[in-house]
C-alpha positions in Angstrom: 8.5 -3.8 -3.1 9.0 -1.4 -6.0 7.6 2.2 -6.0 4.0 2.9 -6.9 2.0 5.9 -7.7 -0.9 6.6 -5.4 -3.9 8.0 -7.2 -6.8 9.1 -4.6 -9.5 11.7 -4.0 -11.5 12.2 -1.1 -15.3 12.7 -0.8 -16.9 14.6 2.0 -20.2 12.7 3.4 -22.7 13.8 5.9 -22.4 10.4 8.0 -20.8 7.1 7.6 -24.0 5.5 7.0 -24.6 7.6 4.1 -21.3 7.0 2.7 -21.2 3.0 3.3 -24.8 3.1 1.7 -23.9 4.9 -1.3 -20.7 3.1 -1.8 -22.7 -0.4 -1.6 -25.2 0.8 -3.8 -22.4 1.6 -6.3 -21.5 -1.8 -6.4 -18.6 -1.9 -4.1 -18.1 -5.2 -2.1 -16.8 -5.1 1.7 -13.1 -6.3 1.9 -11.8 -5.0 5.7 -14.5 -4.3 8.4 -14.5 -1.2 10.3 -11.5 -0.5 12.4 -9.4 2.4 14.4 -6.4 3.4 12.5 -3.7 5.4 14.7 -1.4 7.3 12.4 2.1 9.0 13.3 3.7 11.6 11.0 7.6 11.6 11.5 10.2 14.3 10.4 13.7 15.2 11.3 14.4 18.0 13.6 15.4 20.1 10.9 12.0 19.3 9.1 13.9 17.8 5.9 11.0 15.7 5.1 8.4 18.5 5.0 10.7 20.9 2.9 10.9 18.0 0.4 6.8 17.9 0.6 7.4 14.0 1.6 5.8 12.2 4.2 7.0 9.3 6.6 4.0 7.7 8.6 3.5 4.8 10.7 0.3 3.3 10.9 -1.0 0.7 13.4 -4.4 -0.9 13.3 -5.7 -4.1 14.8 -2.0 -5.4 15.8 -0.7 -4.7 12.4 1.7 -1.9 11.6 2.7 -0.2 8.0 5.7 2.2 7.4 5.2 4.4 4.5 7.1 6.8 2.4 5.1 9.4 0.3 7.1 11.4 -2.1 6.0 15.0 -3.0 2.3 15.3 -4.9 2.6 15.7 -8.4 0.4 17.9 -10.8 -2.9 16.1 -11.4 -6.7 16.2 -11.4 -6.3 13.6 -8.5 -3.7 13.3 -5.7 -0.8 11.6 -7.2 2.2 10.9 -5.4 5.1 8.2 -5.1 4.5 5.5 -2.3 6.5 3.2 -0.6 5.2 0.9 1.8 5.8 -2.2 4.0 4.3 -4.2 6.8 6.1 -4.1 10.2 5.8 -6.4 13.1 5.8 -3.9 15.9 4.8 -0.2 15.1 5.6 1.1 18.7 9.1 -0.3 18.5 9.5 0.9 15.1 8.5 4.7 16.3 10.7 4.0 19.3 14.0 3.0 16.7 12.9 6.0 14.3 13.2 8.4 17.4 16.8 6.9 18.0 17.7 7.7 14.3 16.5 11.5 14.9 13.0 11.4 13.9 10.2 12.8 15.8 6.3 12.5 15.7 5.1 15.8 14.6 1.3 14.9 14.0 -1.0 12.2 15.2 -4.4 11.3 13.7 -6.9 8.7 14.5 -9.8 7.5 12.1 -12.2 4.5 11.8 -11.8 2.8 8.4 -14.1 0.3 6.5 -12.6 -0.8 3.2 -14.5 -1.9 -0.2 -13.6 -3.0 -3.4 -14.9 -2.4 -7.1 -12.9 -3.1 -10.2 -9.2 -1.5 -10.0 -10.4 0.8 -7.0 -10.3 0.4 -3.2 -12.9 3.0 -1.8 -12.5 3.6 2.3 -15.1 5.2 4.6 -13.2 7.1 6.8 -14.8 8.5 10.2 -12.6 11.3 11.4 -12.7 13.7 14.1 -13.6 16.3 11.5 -16.1 14.5 9.4 -16.7 11.4 7.1 -15.0 10.9 3.9 -14.7 8.3 1.2 -11.4 7.8 0.0 -10.9 6.1 -3.6 -7.8 4.9 -4.6 -6.9 3.2 -7.9 -6.4 4.1 -11.4 -7.9 7.5 -13.2 -10.6 5.9 -14.7 -11.7 3.7 -11.9 -11.5 6.6 -9.2 -13.8 8.9 -11.9 -16.2 6.3 -12.3 -16.5 5.4 -8.5 -16.9 9.0 -7.7 -19.6 9.6 -10.3 -21.5 6.5 -9.3 -21.6 8.1 -5.9 -23.2 11.3 -7.6 -20.0 13.2 -7.5 -17.6 14.8 -10.0 -14.3 16.7 -10.2 -15.6 19.7 -8.2 -16.0 17.3 -5.3 -12.7 16.0 -5.2 -10.7 16.6 -2.0 -7.3 16.4 -2.7 -5.5 17.6 0.7 -4.4 15.1 3.4 -6.2 14.3 6.9 -3.7 16.9 8.1 -4.8 19.6 5.7 -8.2 18.9 6.4 -8.1 19.2 9.9 -5.8 22.4 10.0 -8.6 23.9 7.8 -11.1 22.7 10.0 -9.4 24.3 13.0 -8.9 27.5 11.2 -12.3 28.2 10.6 -13.1 27.5 14.5 -10.3 29.7 15.4 -8.7 26.4 17.4 -5.2 25.6 17.4 -4.3 22.4 14.9 -2.5 20.1 17.4 -3.2 16.2 16.7 -6.5 15.0 15.2 -7.9 12.7 17.8 -11.1 11.4 18.9 -12.1 12.7 22.6 -11.6 10.0 25.2 -14.7 8.7 26.4 
């Protein structure tokens, strides 16, 4: 698969229900039901990827796994970066293999994600341990139009990663930023 440029923004919502209702009212159609995603960010012992402002992620959900490389964020009104992604048969085994190659997990995070589509955008309702977000991914125009349909504008765009949002949340609470995981029930 060729490299693609990923364009996205996040918008904060008060609840998953409010986000879902707004997305459906904007005309988006459900394409993937709500499921738990477990993500692991990896790097080398000398933080080579972090120094390059890149990300290597293994995502596991519903028995399926994805390996994703993201390049540095490029200047833009939206979050814009190169993305390479492929489906992997066994995420746990992949993590073990990457460990043998010198990579280690430096951050883990979870979210419940539900996805919708409208024209050239994919809209995700993400329930995280630090709040609910709508992530809009697609073309510049489609993202801006969907955000406007949700009653939001560029001043509302969050361009940070979930790691960055989690770190800021922990800083405000005076807590250490470890992994962003749901409490075990």
